N, C-alpha and C positions, 0 to 999 in steps of 0.2 A: 804809239805810246802816248800817254797823257801824263803830264807832270802833276804830282799831288804833293801838297805841303800840309803836314799834319803834326800836331804835338801829341806825343804818346808818353805818358808817365813823366811829364814835365820836360821832355826832350823833343826838340824840333827836328823833323825829318822832311827832306825834299827828295822825292823818288819818282822816276818814270815808271808807270805801270800800264799794263794792257787794260783796255776798258772792261774786260770780262773778269778781272782778278777779284776774287772775293776778299772782303776785309779780313776775314779769319785767316786766309792764306797769306795776305800781306803782312799781318801781325806775326804769324808764325815763321813764314819762309823768308821774308825780306828783312824783318826787324829782329828775328831770332828770339821772340818772346813766346816760348812754347808753353807757358802756363795757360794760355787760351786754348782749350781743347776743342777738337772738332769731332762730333759724334755723328749725328744724323744728317747734317748738311741740309736740313729742311726747317730749322727753327723750332723743332719740337722738344729736343732734349735739354736745352739750356746750357750745355757744356761750354759753348763759345761766348757766353755773356760777357760783355765789357760795358763800361760806362762811356757814353758818347755825349759830350757837352752836358755831363751831369746826369744823364738818364740811362738806365740799363737797356741794352739792345742786344739782339742776337747778331753777332758779327758774320755768321754764315749767310745772313739774309741781305747783307749790304755789299755793294761793290766798293772797292777802295776809292774809286773816283768820286763816289758820293760823299766822302768825308773830307774832301779838300777844305782846308781852313779850320777843321774841327779840333777839339781836344778830346783825347781818348785816355781812359785809365784802364789798364789791365790788372790782373791779380798781382803782377809783379810790382805794380805802383801803389799797392795798399800799404805795405810796411814802409816805415820811415827810418832811415839810417840803420837798417838791419833789425829794428825792433818791431815785433808783431803788433798789430792793432788789437784793441780789446776784443773785437769780433774773432780774429784769428786765434787769440789766446783762449777764448771761450770754446771754439771748435776743438782745440787741443785738449782742454780740460774735460769736456763732455764726450770725448771720443766721437766727434761728429763726422768722422770720415773713416773709411776703411780702405778701399782700393785707391781713393783719391781722384778718380777720373772726373767725377762731377763737382768736386769741391771748389775749384776756381770759379766756375759759373755760379754756384750757389753763393759763394762769398760775395761776388759782384752784385748779384740780385739782392742779397741781404743788405749789403752796404747801401744800395740804392733805397731800399725800404727804410732803413734806419736814418737816412739823411733827410727824410721828408719832414722832419720837425716834431711830429708827435710820436709817442711811443706806440708801436703797433701791438695789438692784442695777439694772443696765441692764435686766434681764428684768422686774423690777417696774415700772420706769418705762414700758417698752413695754406692759405689761399695763394700767397706768393710762391710757395713751394710747389703748387700744382703745375707750374710751368718748368719745373726742374726735375729731371729724371735721375734717381739714385736707386741702384739695384742692390746695394749692400746694407745700408743702415736701418731701413725701416722708418727713417725720417725723425723718429722721436729724439734722438740725441741732437740732431740738427735744430729742431724746434726749440729744445731746451737751451742750446747755446745762443741762439738768436734772441730768445725771450730773456735770457739773463742780461744780455747787453742792452736790450730795450727796457729793462726794468719791469718787464711784464710778469 
């Protein structure tokens, strides 16, 4: 076992982990933050996307021991004091989710895109979504929601 210290959604954790434990499994199983979904376990679907030190990453492609000392934000960390963010509100307004399985990963990837300073174009939003698998919405409502928040 290797001890890992990490801050997740503003809360500090110190946990012993097996060297082979995936970050996605650590987040879900150890920390109980089940908003981070596990789909393909190969980094293709994007359902497990979290922000690691401010950058969107696939948590199924990282080991928990690799994030020692890092700061992670999961979908549970987006809302503040129970209030949805403008991005989450836009998803609700545009019906940008159906089954909801992909939604946490898309929200995290979109949050990363929107945090980069300049407003992304619709083409940049579509490009970002090429790494996120959604089988329900056809992506148009998702693009509309993100574009609204971006002012695009």
